[in-house]
Residue, then its C-alpha position, 0 to 999 in steps of 0.5 A: m397087104k400094102k397101105l397108102v396113108i394120106i396125112i392132110g392139113p393146114h401149114a404146119v400142122g405137123k403132117m411131115t413130123v407126124g409122117q416121120e413118126l408113123s413111119k417109124i413105128t410102121g415101116l411105111r415109107l414116107f414121101h412128104n409134099h416138100m420133097s418134090i417141092e423143094l426139088t423143083r423150086k431149084l428149077f422152077d418159080h412156083s408161078e410158073p406152069e413148068w413147075h407145076e408140071l414137074n412137080g406132079a410128074i415126080r409124085r405121079k411116078v413115085f405114086e406109081l412105083f409104090a404102088k406097083g412095086d414090091f413095098e409095104g406101103l407109103i405115107f403121103t402128105y398134102m395140103c388140101d383146099f376143101d373148097m376146091q373138088s379138083e383136090f378131092d379129085y387129086l386125092d382120089s387119083v392117087i387113091k384109085l392107083f393103089e386100090e388098083n394094086g391091091a392096096v388099102y387107103h387111109v386119110v388122116e386129117l390133122c388141124a391145130d390151133f393157129d398160134v400153135r401152127l405159128e410155133r411149129n412153123k419155126t421148128e428144127n425139124r421143119l426148117a431142115n426138111k423144108e428149105s422153102k420155109r426157112d424165110l420166116e418172115w415169108s412162111e409166116r405171111e404165106m400161113r396167114k395168106t393161105s388161110k385166109e384165102h383157102r379152107l384147110n381143114s374140114y367143118d366139124g361134122e363134115k362128111l368127106p369122100f374117104k371110106s377110111y378116115i379119121k380127124i385129128d386135133n393135134t394142137n396139144k398132142s405130140a408127133a409120136e402120139v399121133a403117130k400112135l393114135i393113127k396106127d392103133h386105129f387103123s391097125l397098120 
């Protein structure tokens, strides 16, 4: 059965890196959120409506191709504002597209201490895959600002609208350990 795994969490928590490791051990393909961001930012500024339109269109097409195509499944990473219903509506629309095409879904929320995330923000893998994060001074400033303005993790014990969900504190876990936990928990 086709699978959709959505990995959510704040900046530099390890969504992409965990997704890379999960892809290795499950055969699911990874579409991390910066794959579309890095392309669209070469054409438009993030503040321009055209950036949002193009980024959304790319993502919708990728989801459609994977949901309807002959693929084992997809891993998608996303930074979600837990205080915005529109974020849950967006994720629900992605989930429904896959479910309508016979897939099952799983949502993984990652959380980690802020100081650990600041260090992860500088890792070689992150900088190699996310050109926009290479200005470390800007990136750290953006992390701090966004973390103050938005709720990027759920509250402990908060009921989320996902049937298949796990929250993992990966402060002291490697990406490979977390990927194995996810694979085992959801029997991927």
